[in-house]
C-alpha positions in Angstrom: 0.0 0.0 0.0 1.4 3.4 -0.9 2.3 5.8 1.9 -0.3 8.3 0.8 -3.1 5.6 0.8 -2.1 4.8 4.4 -2.3 8.5 5.3 -5.8 8.8 3.7 -7.0 5.7 5.7 -5.5 7.0 8.9 -7.0 10.5 8.6 -10.5 9.0 8.5 -10.0 7.9 12.1 -10.4 10.3 15.1 -7.1 9.1 16.7 -5.1 10.8 13.9 -6.1 14.2 15.2 -5.3 16.3 18.3 -8.9 17.6 18.6 -12.4 16.3 19.1 -13.2 15.5 15.4 -16.9 14.6 15.4 -17.7 12.7 12.2 -14.9 12.9 9.6 -15.8 13.5 6.0 -13.6 13.2 3.0 -14.0 15.2 -0.2 -11.7 15.1 -3.2 -10.7 17.1 -6.2 -8.4 15.9 -8.9 -5.4 17.2 -7.0 -6.3 17.0 -3.3 -7.9 15.1 -0.4 -9.8 17.3 2.1 -10.7 15.9 5.5 -13.4 17.8 7.3 -13.6 17.5 11.1 -16.1 19.4 13.3 -14.1 22.6 13.4 -11.3 22.3 10.8 -10.5 21.2 7.3 -7.2 19.5 6.4 -6.1 19.5 2.8 -3.5 17.0 1.6 -2.1 17.3 -1.9 -2.3 14.2 -4.1 1.1 12.8 -5.2 0.4 13.5 -8.9 2.1 15.0 -11.9 -0.4 16.5 -14.3 2.1 18.4 -16.4 0.8 21.8 -15.2 1.5 20.8 -11.6 3.9 18.4 -9.9 3.2 17.2 -6.4 5.1 13.9 -6.7 7.7 14.4 -3.9 7.1 15.1 -0.2 9.3 18.1 -0.5 7.3 19.6 -3.3 4.1 19.0 -1.4 5.5 20.7 1.7 6.6 23.7 -0.4 3.3 24.1 -2.1 1.4 23.8 1.2 3.4 26.8 2.4 2.7 28.7 -0.8 -1.0 28.0 -0.5 -1.1 29.4 3.1 0.8 32.5 2.1 -1.3 33.3 -1.0 -4.7 32.6 0.5 -4.1 34.8 3.5 -4.4 37.7 1.1 -8.2 37.2 0.9 -8.8 34.8 3.8 -6.4 35.8 6.6 -8.2 34.0 9.5 -9.3 30.9 7.5 -5.9 29.6 6.6 -4.2 28.6 9.9 -1.0 26.6 9.4 0.8 23.8 7.6 0.9 20.7 9.8 3.2 17.7 9.4 1.7 14.2 9.4 4.0 11.7 11.1 4.2 8.0 11.3 5.6 5.8 14.1 3.3 3.0 15.3 0.4 5.1 14.1 -0.1 7.9 11.6 -0.9 11.2 13.4 -1.0 14.9 12.7 1.9 16.5 14.5 2.7 13.0 15.9 5.8 11.0 16.7 8.3 9.6 14.2 9.1 10.5 10.6 7.1 13.1 8.6 5.3 11.3 5.8 2.9 14.0 4.6 1.8 17.6 5.1 -1.6 19.2 5.2 -2.9 22.8 5.1 -5.1 23.3 8.2 -8.0 25.6 7.8 -10.9 26.8 9.8 -14.0 24.9 8.7 -16.8 27.1 7.4 -20.4 25.9 7.1 -20.8 24.0 3.8 -24.3 25.4 3.4 -22.8 28.9 3.1 -20.8 28.1 0.0 -21.9 30.3 -2.9 -22.7 27.3 -5.2 -25.3 26.1 -2.7 -26.7 29.6 -2.2 -27.1 29.9 -6.0 -29.0 26.6 -6.1 -31.3 27.9 -3.3 -31.8 31.3 -5.1 -30.1 33.1 -2.1 -27.7 35.2 -4.2 -28.8 38.7 -5.0 -27.3 41.8 -6.6 -26.3 43.2 -3.1 -24.1 40.2 -2.5 -22.6 40.3 -6.0 -21.9 44.0 -5.5 -19.9 43.2 -2.3 -18.0 40.4 -4.1 -17.1 42.8 -7.1 -15.9 45.4 -4.6 -13.6 42.9 -2.8 -12.1 41.5 -6.0 -11.5 45.0 -7.5 -9.8 46.1 -4.2 -7.7 42.9 -4.2 -6.6 43.4 -7.8 -5.6 47.0 -7.1 -3.3 45.9 -4.3 -2.0 42.7 -6.0 1.6 42.6 -6.8 2.9 43.4 -10.3 6.4 43.7 -11.6 8.4 43.2 -14.9 8.4 39.4 -14.5 4.7 39.1 -13.6 3.9 41.4 -16.5 5.3 39.0 -19.0 2.6 36.5 -18.2 0.1 38.7 -20.0 2.0 38.4 -23.2 0.9 36.6 -26.4 3.6 34.0 -25.9 2.3 32.9 -22.5 -1.4 33.0 -23.8 -0.4 30.7 -26.7 1.4 28.4 -24.3 -1.7 28.1 -22.1 -4.0 27.4 -25.0 -1.5 24.9 -26.6 -1.4 23.0 -23.3 -5.2 23.0 -23.2 -5.5 21.6 -26.7 -2.8 18.9 -26.1 -4.3 17.8 -22.8 -7.9 17.5 -24.2 -6.9 15.7 -27.4 -7.7 12.4 -25.7 -11.2 13.6 -24.7 -12.3 14.5 -28.3 -15.3 12.4 -29.1 -15.9 11.8 -25.3 -16.5 15.1 -23.6 -15.9 17.5 -26.5 -16.9 16.9 -30.1 -14.3 17.1 -32.9 -16.3 19.9 -34.5 -16.2 22.1 -31.3 -12.5 21.2 -30.7 -11.6 22.5 -34.2 -13.8 25.5 -34.0 -12.4 26.6 -30.7 -8.8 26.1 -31.7 -9.3 28.0 -35.0 -11.2 31.0 -33.5 -8.8 31.3 -30.5 -5.7 31.3 -32.7 -7.3 34.0 -34.9 -8.4 36.1 -31.8 -4.9 36.0 -30.3 -3.3 37.2 -33.6 -5.8 40.0 -33.9 -5.4 41.2 -30.4 -1.6 41.3 -30.0 -1.5 45.1 -29.6 -4.3 45.1 -27.1 -2.7 42.4 -24.9 0.5 44.6 -25.0 -1.6 47.7 -24.0 -3.0 45.8 -21.0 0.6 44.9 -19.9 1.7 48.5 -20.3 -1.2 49.7 -18.2 -0.3 47.4 -15.3 -3.4 45.1 -15.7 -1.3 41.9 -15.3 -1.0 41.0 -11.7 -0.5 38.3 -9.1 -4.2 37.3 -9.2 -6.2 34.6 -7.5 -6.5 32.3 -10.5 -9.6 30.3 -9.4 -12.5 32.6 -8.5 -15.8 30.7 -8.9 -18.8 30.1 -6.7 -17.3 26.8 -5.3 -14.4 28.9 -3.8 -16.5 31.5 -2.1 -18.0 31.3 1.4 -20.6 33.8 2.5 -20.4 33.5 6.2 -19.5 36.1 8.9 -17.7 37.7 6.0 -17.0 36.8 2.4 -14.1 34.4 1.9 -12.7 33.9 -1.5 -10.4 30.9 -1.0 -8.3 28.3 -2.8 -6.1 30.6 -4.9 -3.8 28.7 -7.2 -0.4 28.1 -5.6 0.9 25.3 -7.9 1.6 27.2 -11.1 2.5 30.9 -11.5 1.4 30.8 -15.1 -2.2 30.2 -14.0 -2.2 32.9 -11.3 -0.1 35.7 -12.9 -2.5 37.0 -15.5 -4.5 39.9 -16.7 -7.1 40.8 -14.0 -9.8 40.0 -16.6 -9.0 36.3 -16.3 -10.2 36.4 -12.6 -13.3 38.4 -13.5 -14.1 36.1 -16.4 -14.0 33.0 -14.2 -16.8 34.1 -11.9 -18.7 35.6 -14.8 -18.5 32.3 -16.7 -19.4 30.3 -13.6 -22.6 32.4 -13.2 -23.4 32.0 -16.9 -22.9 28.2 -16.5 -25.4 28.2 -13.6 -27.9 30.1 -15.8 -27.6 33.3 -13.9 -26.5 35.6 -16.8 -28.3 38.4 -15.0 -25.9 38.2 -12.1 -22.9 37.6 -14.4 -23.6 40.9 -16.3 -24.2 42.7 -13.0 -20.9 41.4 -11.5 -18.9 42.6 -14.6 -20.6 46.0 -14.5 -19.9 46.5 -10.8 -16.3 45.4 -11.1 -15.8 47.9 -14.0 -17.3 50.6 -11.8 -15.0 49.8 -8.8 -11.9 49.2 -10.8 -12.3 51.8 -13.5 -11.1 49.2 -15.9 -13.4 50.2 -18.8 -11.6 48.2 -21.5 -11.8 44.9 -19.7 -15.1 43.9 -21.5 -13.2 43.7 -24.8 -11.3 40.6 -23.6 -14.2 39.1 -21.6 -15.4 36.5 -24.2 -11.8 35.4 -24.9 -11.2 34.7 -21.2 -14.6 33.3 -20.5 -14.0 30.8 -23.3 -10.6 30.0 -21.7 -12.2 29.5 -18.2 -15.0 27.3 -19.5 -12.5 25.2 -21.6 -10.2 24.7 -18.5 -13.2 23.6 -16.4 -14.1 21.1 -19.2 -10.6 19.8 -19.2 -10.1 19.4 -15.4 -13.5 17.8 -15.1 -12.6 15.4 -17.8 -9.5 14.4 -15.8 -11.8 12.8 -13.3 -12.7 10.1 -15.9 -9.2 8.8 -15.5 -8.8 9.2 -11.7 -8.8 5.7 -10.1 -10.1 7.1 -6.8 -13.3 8.3 -8.4 -16.3 5.9 -8.5 -18.5 5.2 -11.5 -21.3 7.5 -10.3 -18.8 10.4 -10.0 -17.3 9.7 -13.4 -20.8 9.7 -15.0 -21.5 13.1 -13.4 -18.1 14.4 -14.5 -18.8 13.3 -18.1 -22.1 15.3 -18.2 -20.5 18.4 -16.5 -17.4 18.4 -18.8 -19.6 18.2 -21.9 -21.6 21.2 -20.7 -18.4 23.3 -20.0 -17.0 22.6 -23.5 -20.4 23.4 -25.0 -20.3 26.8 -23.2 -16.8 27.4 -24.4 -17.9 26.9 -28.0 -20.7 29.5 -27.5 -18.3 32.1 -26.2 -15.8 31.5 -29.1 -18.5 32.2 -31.6 -18.7 35.8 -30.3 -14.9 36.5 -30.8 
């Protein structure tokens, strides 16, 4: 049995923790295991190499746990608590005896019913809440770091790299989650759009619109609790986080479109433009919305090959991935 598998089994038992756990729940993404106890969440990175991220060694996982803590404290200071070692002697235990075999990011657990995705399903998201979120993101972007190196990530060369990677990594899903027709259409239109907008991408760089962003702003990463927490910023690849601010805005706008709330999506973009003063952002919105929908289609498709996902989860992933790719194809037609 792999060490990571032993860790996952151990963390499902209360004795692996220092606190009163209550019932332990495990949720997974394609890159992490998240253990939910009564008061805390412990996130363990899966030992995977997906090309755009590499968590294959313990040292890399330790490094990226530290990075995750640092980056997410920008928007969620009191939610991200510490990086904890997981040790093994006779038993596997968090901050236990013996050799460190894994690391986890320890977070304050927030009520799952307050996640924005759930609130959308229950029709509890209104323009007032969207306005608050737009204001937080605009302020975050205005303070986000930028420099000569970060700026380069808004260049055509990097955008081409991101898209090339997308197309290469989805080749195997053509005919499964994306049709050959949509795959070709998106590739042709995106290539054309990038060539036509070279000077505009450069203008955005010159104006300081490329920053150390969040990289993963969607309703599944927003808690509306005692305050608004926008969590789970991307720590594993600078190329996905250093971007034009429009890439962050487009993600949440696309997510709201996907959930059939185009009214909230449009309102969010309008309010962000008002708070940021970034009037030209809308010119690049369809391009980046397409990018965000395509990436969601891609990462959801990865679940089809994840041995830790059951057949029911894989079936749901297939349906969801198809819907994301279909949405990407509708955006690309407007370019």
